[in-house]
TORKOL-4160 file (C-alpha; in steps of 0.2 Angstrom, whole numbers, padded with zeros to 4 digits, m for minus):
435
<pt num="1" X="0141" Y="m0085" Z="m0090"/>
<pt num="2" X="0140" Y="m0081" Z="m0073"/>
<pt num="3" X="0149" Y="m0101" Z="m0069"/>
<pt num="4" X="0161" Y="m0096" Z="m0082"/>
<pt num="5" X="0166" Y="m0078" Z="m0075"/>
<pt num="6" X="0166" Y="m0087" Z="m0056"/>
<pt num="7" X="0178" Y="m0100" Z="m0060"/>
<pt num="8" X="0188" Y="m0085" Z="m0070"/>
<pt num="9" X="0187" Y="m0078" Z="m0053"/>
<pt num="10" X="0194" Y="m0093" Z="m0045"/>
<pt num="11" X="0209" Y="m0093" Z="m0056"/>
<pt num="12" X="0215" Y="m0077" Z="m0055"/>
<pt num="13" X="0215" Y="m0076" Z="m0039"/>
<pt num="14" X="0227" Y="m0090" Z="m0036"/>
<pt num="15" X="0235" Y="m0081" Z="m0049"/>
<pt num="16" X="0237" Y="m0068" Z="m0039"/>
<pt num="17" X="0243" Y="m0076" Z="m0022"/>
<pt num="18" X="0258" Y="m0079" Z="m0029"/>
<pt num="19" X="0263" Y="m0060" Z="m0038"/>
<pt num="20" X="0252" Y="m0051" Z="m0019"/>
<pt num="21" X="0258" Y="m0038" Z="m0025"/>
<pt num="22" X="0250" Y="m0037" Z="m0047"/>
<pt num="23" X="0231" Y="m0027" Z="m0040"/>
<pt num="24" X="0225" Y="m0026" Z="m0054"/>
<pt num="25" X="0225" Y="m0047" Z="m0052"/>
<pt num="26" X="0215" Y="m0048" Z="m0038"/>
<pt num="27" X="0204" Y="m0031" Z="m0044"/>
<pt num="28" X="0201" Y="m0043" Z="m0061"/>
<pt num="29" X="0197" Y="m0059" Z="m0050"/>
<pt num="30" X="0185" Y="m0047" Z="m0040"/>
<pt num="31" X="0174" Y="m0042" Z="m0054"/>
<pt num="32" X="0173" Y="m0057" Z="m0064"/>
<pt num="33" X="0169" Y="m0065" Z="m0044"/>
<pt num="34" X="0155" Y="m0051" Z="m0043"/>
<pt num="35" X="0150" Y="m0054" Z="m0060"/>
<pt num="36" X="0146" Y="m0071" Z="m0057"/>
<pt num="37" X="0137" Y="m0067" Z="m0043"/>
<pt num="38" X="0149" Y="m0071" Z="m0028"/>
<pt num="39" X="0148" Y="m0056" Z="m0017"/>
<pt num="40" X="0159" Y="m0062" Z="m0001"/>
<pt num="41" X="0172" Y="m0070" Z="m0014"/>
<pt num="42" X="0171" Y="m0050" Z="m0024"/>
<pt num="43" X="0174" Y="m0042" Z="m0009"/>
<pt num="44" X="0187" Y="m0055" Z="m0003"/>
<pt num="45" X="0196" Y="m0048" Z="m0019"/>
<pt num="46" X="0195" Y="m0031" Z="m0020"/>
<pt num="47" X="0202" Y="m0027" Z="m0002"/>
<pt num="48" X="0217" Y="m0037" Z="m0007"/>
<pt num="49" X="0218" Y="m0025" Z="m0020"/>
<pt num="50" X="0215" Y="m0011" Z="m0008"/>
<pt num="51" X="0223" Y="m0014" Z="0007"/>
<pt num="52" X="0239" Y="m0013" Z="m0005"/>
<pt num="53" X="0229" Y="0007" Z="m0013"/>
<pt num="54" X="0227" Y="m0003" Z="m0031"/>
<pt num="55" X="0211" Y="m0002" Z="m0030"/>
<pt num="56" X="0203" Y="0008" Z="m0046"/>
<pt num="57" X="0188" Y="0021" Z="m0042"/>
<pt num="58" X="0176" Y="0007" Z="m0053"/>
<pt num="59" X="0183" Y="m0006" Z="m0041"/>
<pt num="60" X="0178" Y="0003" Z="m0026"/>
<pt num="61" X="0161" Y="0005" Z="m0033"/>
<pt num="62" X="0158" Y="m0012" Z="m0036"/>
<pt num="63" X="0167" Y="m0016" Z="m0018"/>
<pt num="64" X="0150" Y="m0004" Z="m0014"/>
<pt num="65" X="0139" Y="m0014" Z="m0023"/>
<pt num="66" X="0145" Y="m0031" Z="m0017"/>
<pt num="67" X="0146" Y="m0024" Z="0003"/>
<pt num="68" X="0127" Y="m0020" Z="0000"/>
<pt num="69" X="0122" Y="m0036" Z="m0009"/>
<pt num="70" X="0128" Y="m0044" Z="0005"/>
<pt num="71" X="0118" Y="m0032" Z="0018"/>
<pt num="72" X="0134" Y="m0021" Z="0024"/>
<pt num="73" X="0128" Y="m0002" Z="0019"/>
<pt num="74" X="0140" Y="0004" Z="0031"/>
<pt num="75" X="0155" Y="m0005" Z="0023"/>
<pt num="76" X="0149" Y="m0001" Z="0006"/>
<pt num="77" X="0145" Y="0017" Z="0008"/>
<pt num="78" X="0161" Y="0019" Z="0015"/>
<pt num="79" X="0167" Y="0012" Z="m0003"/>
<pt num="80" X="0158" Y="0022" Z="m0012"/>
<pt num="81" X="0165" Y="0040" Z="m0004"/>
<pt num="82" X="0182" Y="0034" Z="m0008"/>
<pt num="83" X="0179" Y="0030" Z="m0025"/>
<pt num="84" X="0171" Y="0049" Z="m0025"/>
<pt num="85" X="0187" Y="0055" Z="m0020"/>
<pt num="86" X="0196" Y="0044" Z="m0031"/>
<pt num="87" X="0189" Y="0054" Z="m0047"/>
<pt num="88" X="0173" Y="0042" Z="m0048"/>
<pt num="89" X="0161" Y="0049" Z="m0059"/>
<pt num="90" X="0147" Y="0059" Z="m0046"/>
<pt num="91" X="0133" Y="0055" Z="m0057"/>
<pt num="92" X="0138" Y="0035" Z="m0052"/>
<pt num="93" X="0142" Y="0038" Z="m0034"/>
<pt num="94" X="0128" Y="0048" Z="m0025"/>
<pt num="95" X="0110" Y="0039" Z="m0033"/>
<pt num="96" X="0121" Y="0024" Z="m0022"/>
<pt num="97" X="0125" Y="0034" Z="m0007"/>
<pt num="98" X="0109" Y="0040" Z="m0007"/>
<pt num="99" X="0098" Y="0022" Z="m0007"/>
<pt num="100" X="0111" Y="0019" Z="0006"/>
<pt num="101" X="0105" Y="0031" Z="0018"/>
<pt num="102" X="0089" Y="0031" Z="0017"/>
<pt num="103" X="0087" Y="0012" Z="0020"/>
<pt num="104" X="0097" Y="0017" Z="0037"/>
<pt num="105" X="0083" Y="0033" Z="0041"/>
<pt num="106" X="0101" Y="0044" Z="0040"/>
<pt num="107" X="0089" Y="0056" Z="0030"/>
<pt num="108" X="0101" Y="0070" Z="0032"/>
<pt num="109" X="0115" Y="0060" Z="0023"/>
<pt num="110" X="0100" Y="0057" Z="0010"/>
<pt num="111" X="0099" Y="0076" Z="0010"/>
<pt num="112" X="0115" Y="0080" Z="0007"/>
<pt num="113" X="0117" Y="0067" Z="m0007"/>
<pt num="114" X="0101" Y="0074" Z="m0015"/>
<pt num="115" X="0110" Y="0091" Z="m0014"/>
<pt num="116" X="0123" Y="0086" Z="m0020"/>
<pt num="117" X="0118" Y="0078" Z="m0036"/>
<pt num="118" X="0105" Y="0091" Z="m0035"/>
<pt num="119" X="0123" Y="0103" Z="m0043"/>
<pt num="120" X="0122" Y="0096" Z="m0056"/>
<pt num="121" X="0108" Y="0097" Z="m0061"/>
<pt num="122" X="0100" Y="0110" Z="m0052"/>
<pt num="123" X="0084" Y="0109" Z="m0062"/>
<pt num="124" X="0079" Y="0092" Z="m0060"/>
<pt num="125" X="0061" Y="0092" Z="m0053"/>
<pt num="126" X="0063" Y="0077" Z="m0046"/>
<pt num="127" X="0080" Y="0077" Z="m0035"/>
<pt num="128" X="0070" Y="0094" Z="m0025"/>
<pt num="129" X="0055" Y="0081" Z="m0021"/>
<pt num="130" X="0065" Y="0070" Z="m0017"/>
<pt num="131" X="0076" Y="0082" Z="m0004"/>
<pt num="132" X="0057" Y="0090" Z="m0001"/>
<pt num="133" X="0051" Y="0075" Z="0004"/>
<pt num="134" X="0065" Y="0072" Z="0015"/>
<pt num="135" X="0064" Y="0089" Z="0024"/>
<pt num="136" X="0045" Y="0087" Z="0026"/>
<pt num="137" X="0050" Y="0073" Z="0038"/>
<pt num="138" X="0064" Y="0081" Z="0048"/>
<pt num="139" X="0063" Y="0102" Z="0043"/>
<pt num="140" X="0044" Y="0103" Z="0038"/>
<pt num="141" X="0049" Y="0122" Z="0033"/>
<pt num="142" X="0065" Y="0121" Z="0026"/>
<pt num="143" X="0055" Y="0110" Z="0012"/>
<pt num="144" X="0043" Y="0123" Z="0006"/>
<pt num="145" X="0057" Y="0132" Z="m0008"/>
<pt num="146" X="0059" Y="0112" Z="m0015"/>
<pt num="147" X="0043" Y="0109" Z="m0015"/>
<pt num="148" X="0039" Y="0123" Z="m0025"/>
<pt num="149" X="0051" Y="0122" Z="m0037"/>
<pt num="150" X="0048" Y="0102" Z="m0039"/>
<pt num="151" X="0029" Y="0109" Z="m0045"/>
<pt num="152" X="0037" Y="0122" Z="m0054"/>
<pt num="153" X="0047" Y="0108" Z="m0065"/>
<pt num="154" X="0036" Y="0096" Z="m0066"/>
<pt num="155" X="0017" Y="0096" Z="m0069"/>
<pt num="156" X="0013" Y="0076" Z="m0064"/>
<pt num="157" X="0023" Y="0081" Z="m0049"/>
<pt num="158" X="0013" Y="0098" Z="m0044"/>
<pt num="159" X="m0001" Y="0091" Z="m0033"/>
<pt num="160" X="0009" Y="0081" Z="m0023"/>
<pt num="161" X="0021" Y="0094" Z="m0019"/>
<pt num="162" X="0008" Y="0110" Z="m0016"/>
<pt num="163" X="m0004" Y="0099" Z="m0006"/>
<pt num="164" X="0012" Y="0092" Z="0004"/>
<pt num="165" X="0018" Y="0113" Z="0005"/>
<pt num="166" X="0001" Y="0119" Z="0009"/>
<pt num="167" X="m0003" Y="0108" Z="0025"/>
<pt num="168" X="0017" Y="0113" Z="0032"/>
<pt num="169" X="0013" Y="0131" Z="0028"/>
<pt num="170" X="m0005" Y="0133" Z="0038"/>
<pt num="171" X="0004" Y="0121" Z="0050"/>
<pt num="172" X="0019" Y="0131" Z="0053"/>
<pt num="173" X="0008" Y="0147" Z="0057"/>
<pt num="174" X="0003" Y="0140" Z="0074"/>
<pt num="175" X="0022" Y="0140" Z="0078"/>
<pt num="176" X="0023" Y="0122" Z="0085"/>
<pt num="177" X="0037" Y="0111" Z="0082"/>
<pt num="178" X="0027" Y="0096" Z="0085"/>
<pt num="179" X="0014" Y="0099" Z="0078"/>
<pt num="180" X="0021" Y="0104" Z="0061"/>
<pt num="181" X="0028" Y="0087" Z="0060"/>
<pt num="182" X="0011" Y="0078" Z="0063"/>
<pt num="183" X="0002" Y="0087" Z="0048"/>
<pt num="184" X="0018" Y="0084" Z="0040"/>
<pt num="185" X="0016" Y="0063" Z="0044"/>
<pt num="186" X="m0003" Y="0062" Z="0039"/>
<pt num="187" X="0003" Y="0073" Z="0024"/>
<pt num="188" X="0017" Y="0058" Z="0019"/>
<pt num="189" X="0007" Y="0048" Z="0023"/>
<pt num="190" X="m0008" Y="0050" Z="0011"/>
<pt num="191" X="0006" Y="0053" Z="m0001"/>
<pt num="192" X="0012" Y="0034" Z="0005"/>
<pt num="193" X="0026" Y="0040" Z="0010"/>
<pt num="194" X="0026" Y="0028" Z="0026"/>
<pt num="195" X="0043" Y="0026" Z="0031"/>
<pt num="196" X="0045" Y="0046" Z="0032"/>
<pt num="197" X="0028" Y="0048" Z="0039"/>
<pt num="198" X="0037" Y="0036" Z="0053"/>
<pt num="199" X="0049" Y="0047" Z="0057"/>
<pt num="200" X="0039" Y="0064" Z="0056"/>
<pt num="201" X="0031" Y="0056" Z="0069"/>
<pt num="202" X="0043" Y="0049" Z="0082"/>
<pt num="203" X="0049" Y="0067" Z="0081"/>
<pt num="204" X="0033" Y="0073" Z="0086"/>
<pt num="205" X="0030" Y="0061" Z="0100"/>
<pt num="206" X="0048" Y="0065" Z="0107"/>
<pt num="207" X="0048" Y="0085" Z="0105"/>
<pt num="208" X="0031" Y="0082" Z="0115"/>
<pt num="209" X="0027" Y="0065" Z="0125"/>
<pt num="210" X="0012" Y="0071" Z="0130"/>
<pt num="211" X="0003" Y="0074" Z="0111"/>
<pt num="212" X="m0010" Y="0060" Z="0112"/>
<pt num="213" X="m0015" Y="0065" Z="0093"/>
<pt num="214" X="0003" Y="0062" Z="0088"/>
<pt num="215" X="0004" Y="0045" Z="0096"/>
<pt num="216" X="m0013" Y="0041" Z="0089"/>
<pt num="217" X="m0005" Y="0046" Z="0069"/>
<pt num="218" X="0010" Y="0037" Z="0076"/>
<pt num="219" X="m0001" Y="0021" Z="0078"/>
<pt num="220" X="m0008" Y="0022" Z="0060"/>
<pt num="221" X="0007" Y="0025" Z="0054"/>
<pt num="222" X="0016" Y="0008" Z="0060"/>
<pt num="223" X="0004" Y="m0001" Z="0050"/>
<pt num="224" X="0008" Y="0004" Z="0035"/>
<pt num="225" X="0026" Y="m0004" Z="0038"/>
<pt num="226" X="0036" Y="m0020" Z="0040"/>
<pt num="227" X="0034" Y="m0024" Z="0056"/>
<pt num="228" X="0054" Y="m0025" Z="0057"/>
<pt num="229" X="0053" Y="m0008" Z="0048"/>
<pt num="230" X="0039" Y="m0001" Z="0062"/>
<pt num="231" X="0047" Y="m0009" Z="0077"/>
<pt num="232" X="0028" Y="m0014" Z="0084"/>
<pt num="233" X="0009" Y="m0015" Z="0076"/>
<pt num="234" X="0005" Y="0001" Z="0082"/>
<pt num="235" X="m0008" Y="m0005" Z="0096"/>
<pt num="236" X="0000" Y="0002" Z="0112"/>
<pt num="237" X="0003" Y="0018" Z="0101"/>
<pt num="238" X="m0016" Y="0020" Z="0100"/>
<pt num="239" X="m0019" Y="0014" Z="0117"/>
<pt num="240" X="m0007" Y="0031" Z="0123"/>
<pt num="241" X="m0014" Y="0038" Z="0114"/>
<pt num="242" X="m0030" Y="0034" Z="0123"/>
<pt num="243" X="m0023" Y="0036" Z="0137"/>
<pt num="244" X="m0015" Y="0053" Z="0139"/>
<pt num="245" X="m0034" Y="0059" Z="0129"/>
<pt num="246" X="m0047" Y="0047" Z="0131"/>
<pt num="247" X="m0060" Y="0058" Z="0122"/>
<pt num="248" X="m0049" Y="0056" Z="0104"/>
<pt num="249" X="m0060" Y="0055" Z="0094"/>
<pt num="250" X="m0045" Y="0053" Z="0079"/>
<pt num="251" X="m0038" Y="0038" Z="0092"/>
<pt num="252" X="m0054" Y="0029" Z="0093"/>
<pt num="253" X="m0057" Y="0031" Z="0074"/>
<pt num="254" X="m0038" Y="0023" Z="0069"/>
<pt num="255" X="m0043" Y="0012" Z="0084"/>
<pt num="256" X="m0056" Y="0005" Z="0076"/>
<pt num="257" X="m0046" Y="0005" Z="0062"/>
<pt num="258" X="m0033" Y="m0007" Z="0068"/>
<pt num="259" X="m0045" Y="m0019" Z="0076"/>
<pt num="260" X="m0052" Y="m0021" Z="0057"/>
<pt num="261" X="m0037" Y="m0023" Z="0049"/>
<pt num="262" X="m0036" Y="m0037" Z="0063"/>
<pt num="263" X="m0052" Y="m0043" Z="0056"/>
<pt num="264" X="m0057" Y="m0040" Z="0075"/>
<pt num="265" X="m0076" Y="m0031" Z="0068"/>
<pt num="266" X="m0085" Y="m0033" Z="0081"/>
<pt num="267" X="m0070" Y="m0026" Z="0094"/>
<pt num="268" X="m0072" Y="m0012" Z="0080"/>
<pt num="269" X="m0086" Y="m0008" Z="0080"/>
<pt num="270" X="m0086" Y="m0008" Z="0103"/>
<pt num="271" X="m0072" Y="0005" Z="0100"/>
<pt num="272" X="m0083" Y="0015" Z="0088"/>
<pt num="273" X="m0100" Y="0013" Z="0096"/>
<pt num="274" X="m0089" Y="0022" Z="0114"/>
<pt num="275" X="m0084" Y="0036" Z="0099"/>
<pt num="276" X="m0102" Y="0039" Z="0096"/>
<pt num="277" X="m0108" Y="0042" Z="0114"/>
<pt num="278" X="m0096" Y="0052" Z="0116"/>
<pt num="279" X="m0099" Y="0062" Z="0103"/>
<pt num="280" X="m0116" Y="0057" Z="0098"/>
<pt num="281" X="m0118" Y="0074" Z="0084"/>
<pt num="282" X="m0102" Y="0069" Z="0071"/>
<pt num="283" X="m0108" Y="0061" Z="0056"/>
<pt num="284" X="m0092" Y="0054" Z="0052"/>
<pt num="285" X="m0095" Y="0040" Z="0065"/>
<pt num="286" X="m0110" Y="0032" Z="0060"/>
<pt num="287" X="m0106" Y="0033" Z="0040"/>
<pt num="288" X="m0087" Y="0022" Z="0049"/>
<pt num="289" X="m0101" Y="0011" Z="0058"/>
<pt num="290" X="m0111" Y="0008" Z="0043"/>
<pt num="291" X="m0094" Y="0004" Z="0035"/>
<pt num="292" X="m0089" Y="m0010" Z="0049"/>
<pt num="293" X="m0106" Y="m0015" Z="0046"/>
<pt num="294" X="m0106" Y="m0019" Z="0030"/>
<pt num="295" X="m0090" Y="m0030" Z="0031"/>
<pt num="296" X="m0098" Y="m0039" Z="0046"/>
<pt num="297" X="m0113" Y="m0045" Z="0032"/>
<pt num="298" X="m0125" Y="m0035" Z="0038"/>
<pt num="299" X="m0131" Y="m0024" Z="0026"/>
<pt num="300" X="m0148" Y="m0017" Z="0031"/>
<pt num="301" X="m0139" Y="m0009" Z="0046"/>
<pt num="302" X="m0126" Y="m0001" Z="0038"/>
<pt num="303" X="m0138" Y="0006" Z="0024"/>
<pt num="304" X="m0149" Y="0013" Z="0043"/>
<pt num="305" X="m0130" Y="0018" Z="0049"/>
<pt num="306" X="m0126" Y="0029" Z="0031"/>
<pt num="307" X="m0141" Y="0036" Z="0032"/>
<pt num="308" X="m0136" Y="0040" Z="0051"/>
<pt num="309" X="m0123" Y="0051" Z="0046"/>
<pt num="310" X="m0136" Y="0061" Z="0035"/>
<pt num="311" X="m0148" Y="0065" Z="0045"/>
<pt num="312" X="m0135" Y="0073" Z="0055"/>
<pt num="313" X="m0126" Y="0083" Z="0041"/>
<pt num="314" X="m0141" Y="0085" Z="0027"/>
<pt num="315" X="m0131" Y="0097" Z="0020"/>
<pt num="316" X="m0114" Y="0085" Z="0017"/>
<pt num="317" X="m0114" Y="0080" Z="0001"/>
<pt num="318" X="m0099" Y="0066" Z="0008"/>
<pt num="319" X="m0111" Y="0056" Z="0018"/>
<pt num="320" X="m0122" Y="0057" Z="0002"/>
<pt num="321" X="m0107" Y="0050" Z="m0008"/>
<pt num="322" X="m0102" Y="0037" Z="0006"/>
<pt num="323" X="m0118" Y="0028" Z="0004"/>
<pt num="324" X="m0120" Y="0029" Z="m0014"/>
<pt num="325" X="m0102" Y="0022" Z="m0014"/>
<pt num="326" X="m0108" Y="0013" Z="0000"/>
<pt num="327" X="m0124" Y="0004" Z="m0013"/>
<pt num="328" X="m0111" Y="0002" Z="m0027"/>
<pt num="329" X="m0099" Y="m0009" Z="m0018"/>
<pt num="330" X="m0110" Y="m0022" Z="m0010"/>
<pt num="331" X="m0126" Y="m0020" Z="m0025"/>
<pt num="332" X="m0137" Y="m0015" Z="m0012"/>
<pt num="333" X="m0155" Y="m0005" Z="m0018"/>
<pt num="334" X="m0142" Y="0003" Z="m0032"/>
<pt num="335" X="m0159" Y="0010" Z="m0040"/>
<pt num="336" X="m0169" Y="0014" Z="m0023"/>
<pt num="337" X="m0155" Y="0023" Z="m0014"/>
<pt num="338" X="m0139" Y="0023" Z="m0022"/>
<pt num="339" X="m0143" Y="0034" Z="m0037"/>
<pt num="340" X="m0154" Y="0043" Z="m0027"/>
<pt num="341" X="m0138" Y="0049" Z="m0014"/>
<pt num="342" X="m0127" Y="0051" Z="m0028"/>
<pt num="343" X="m0136" Y="0063" Z="m0036"/>
<pt num="344" X="m0141" Y="0069" Z="m0021"/>
<pt num="345" X="m0121" Y="0074" Z="m0018"/>
<pt num="346" X="m0118" Y="0080" Z="m0037"/>
<pt num="347" X="m0133" Y="0093" Z="m0032"/>
<pt num="348" X="m0123" Y="0098" Z="m0014"/>
<pt num="349" X="m0104" Y="0097" Z="m0026"/>
<pt num="350" X="m0105" Y="0100" Z="m0044"/>
<pt num="351" X="m0089" Y="0104" Z="m0043"/>
<pt num="352" X="m0083" Y="0090" Z="m0032"/>
<pt num="353" X="m0076" Y="0074" Z="m0045"/>
<pt num="354" X="m0079" Y="0061" Z="m0032"/>
<pt num="355" X="m0098" Y="0065" Z="m0034"/>
<pt num="356" X="m0096" Y="0067" Z="m0051"/>
<pt num="357" X="m0088" Y="0048" Z="m0051"/>
<pt num="358" X="m0096" Y="0040" Z="m0038"/>
<pt num="359" X="m0113" Y="0047" Z="m0050"/>
<pt num="360" X="m0104" Y="0039" Z="m0067"/>
<pt num="361" X="m0104" Y="0021" Z="m0057"/>
<pt num="362" X="m0120" Y="0021" Z="m0055"/>
<pt num="363" X="m0127" Y="0027" Z="m0072"/>
<pt num="364" X="m0115" Y="0013" Z="m0078"/>
<pt num="365" X="m0122" Y="m0002" Z="m0068"/>
<pt num="366" X="m0137" Y="0005" Z="m0074"/>
<pt num="367" X="m0135" Y="0004" Z="m0092"/>
<pt num="368" X="m0132" Y="0020" Z="m0097"/>
<pt num="369" X="m0116" Y="0021" Z="m0103"/>
<pt num="370" X="m0114" Y="0038" Z="m0113"/>
<pt num="371" X="m0123" Y="0046" Z="m0094"/>
<pt num="372" X="m0108" Y="0038" Z="m0087"/>
<pt num="373" X="m0094" Y="0044" Z="m0100"/>
<pt num="374" X="m0100" Y="0062" Z="m0098"/>
<pt num="375" X="m0096" Y="0062" Z="m0080"/>
<pt num="376" X="m0081" Y="0052" Z="m0081"/>
<pt num="377" X="m0074" Y="0067" Z="m0093"/>
<pt num="378" X="m0083" Y="0078" Z="m0083"/>
<pt num="379" X="m0075" Y="0074" Z="m0065"/>
<pt num="380" X="m0057" Y="0072" Z="m0078"/>
<pt num="381" X="m0059" Y="0090" Z="m0084"/>
<pt num="382" X="m0061" Y="0099" Z="m0064"/>
<pt num="383" X="m0046" Y="0086" Z="m0059"/>
<pt num="384" X="m0033" Y="0079" Z="m0073"/>
<pt num="385" X="m0025" Y="0070" Z="m0060"/>
<pt num="386" X="m0043" Y="0061" Z="m0052"/>
<pt num="387" X="m0037" Y="0042" Z="m0055"/>
<pt num="388" X="m0052" Y="0034" Z="m0052"/>
<pt num="389" X="m0062" Y="0044" Z="m0063"/>
<pt num="390" X="m0047" Y="0038" Z="m0079"/>
<pt num="391" X="m0048" Y="0020" Z="m0073"/>
<pt num="392" X="m0067" Y="0022" Z="m0075"/>
<pt num="393" X="m0068" Y="0030" Z="m0090"/>
<pt num="394" X="m0057" Y="0016" Z="m0098"/>
<pt num="395" X="m0069" Y="0003" Z="m0092"/>
<pt num="396" X="m0082" Y="0013" Z="m0103"/>
<pt num="397" X="m0069" Y="0014" Z="m0119"/>
<pt num="398" X="m0068" Y="m0004" Z="m0116"/>
<pt num="399" X="m0090" Y="m0007" Z="m0118"/>
<pt num="400" X="m0087" Y="0005" Z="m0133"/>
<pt num="401" X="m0076" Y="m0007" Z="m0140"/>
<pt num="402" X="m0061" Y="0004" Z="m0141"/>
<pt num="403" X="m0048" Y="m0007" Z="m0136"/>
<pt num="404" X="m0030" Y="0007" Z="m0140"/>
<pt num="405" X="m0042" Y="0022" Z="m0130"/>
<pt num="406" X="m0044" Y="0013" Z="m0116"/>
<pt num="407" X="m0026" Y="0004" Z="m0115"/>
<pt num="408" X="m0020" Y="0021" Z="m0116"/>
<pt num="409" X="m0032" Y="0027" Z="m0103"/>
<pt num="410" X="m0027" Y="0012" Z="m0090"/>
<pt num="411" X="m0009" Y="0017" Z="m0091"/>
<pt num="412" X="m0014" Y="0034" Z="m0088"/>
<pt num="413" X="m0023" Y="0030" Z="m0072"/>
<pt num="414" X="m0005" Y="0020" Z="m0067"/>
<pt num="415" X="0005" Y="0035" Z="m0070"/>
<pt num="416" X="m0007" Y="0045" Z="m0060"/>
<pt num="417" X="m0009" Y="0035" Z="m0044"/>
<pt num="418" X="0005" Y="0025" Z="m0044"/>
<pt num="419" X="0006" Y="0010" Z="m0026"/>
<pt num="420" X="m0014" Y="0014" Z="m0025"/>
<pt num="421" X="m0027" Y="0002" Z="m0025"/>
<pt num="422" X="m0033" Y="0012" Z="m0042"/>
<pt num="423" X="m0016" Y="0010" Z="m0050"/>
<pt num="424" X="m0017" Y="m0011" Z="m0044"/>
<pt num="425" X="m0033" Y="m0011" Z="m0053"/>
<pt num="426" X="m0029" Y="m0005" Z="m0070"/>
<pt num="427" X="m0014" Y="m0016" Z="m0071"/>
<pt num="428" X="m0024" Y="m0029" Z="m0069"/>
<pt num="429" X="m0037" Y="m0023" Z="m0082"/>
<pt num="430" X="m0023" Y="m0022" Z="m0095"/>
<pt num="431" X="m0015" Y="m0040" Z="m0092"/>
<pt num="432" X="m0033" Y="m0046" Z="m0095"/>
<pt num="433" X="m0037" Y="m0038" Z="m0109"/>
<pt num="434" X="m0018" Y="m0033" Z="m0116"/>
<pt num="435" X="m0008" Y="m0048" Z="m0109"/>
């Protein structure tokens, strides 16, 4: 069909050259060329019709699609806008415009596209959510009504929308635009919206070039995007943050993380140990050092580092949980260290789904399947959106030979945490067990 369409396009174009005023022939040739996968020929033929004011709205849409495929988004936008003026359905045009404006980084135009779409469908939660995200990166306070509405309309979006809105509300109290943008950027990163996070953080550094923390998180955001989108790998931003504030803890932690991603664990440890001398009472530093030591293969030293974090914060459940998770990940003294640490974490935070889930995993490893199942269900009852507990509950169902329940739980996991390692794990399990 593809080759036949391309051949037919050439034949009709030859006829159209004999009768150049027959714009219908040029448009027909363009449609066939487009169906045949020849975007360049489609553009040529559609343009012949357009130059004679004979291209229909449908043809304009296809012309824009061909320009988009050829990489010329500006021409694509122009064609689609003319199609709209000529009477093409808004429902066909605005999604195309939105995608192109997002790709070009023209967020104000993208917001306008979404607002136009909302005029026809005012109760579409996904549109409110998308506007909320774009405004969070550009005008954070203006995002709040849309985020609130998205959560009201769709329970699946409520948690993400409310968490972002809460960060912005709290940050806005200070009345510092750059600070609000940094906090919004960090929250967008937590939602895996790194392109928007990058924009918010860039804007913050432009507003306040001396804002060290903005540079630090900008350096982090760049690392989550392809180099052609990020502009650089983030190292210069992280170094600039430390040059502005040599004692900035977040910059030390993020620079250590940068070197870890580069595979240079010794350099990461050097950075973190320097920070630990500046902040000897901060438990997050020995915990992060423990993580790096574990990656380096020195598990005994890693366990000691986690235990040092616990000594600094004996009533903080986080560090007991981190120690337990380390034991799980590396199968390190599960019964001797891992289980007691996980139980202590739950004792200090009995309503923390992450603590319950971690203890459940350790019980699962020890063979206490019923106990693990109770804890996973308890975690889900406390937070119906906590995806890891669903994943691990699915593994219990597999162990109990209940494949239908396991399959459904894995699908729920993917829906709750799209694009995350947890969702990827669930997807692999679906592929392996339910091909």
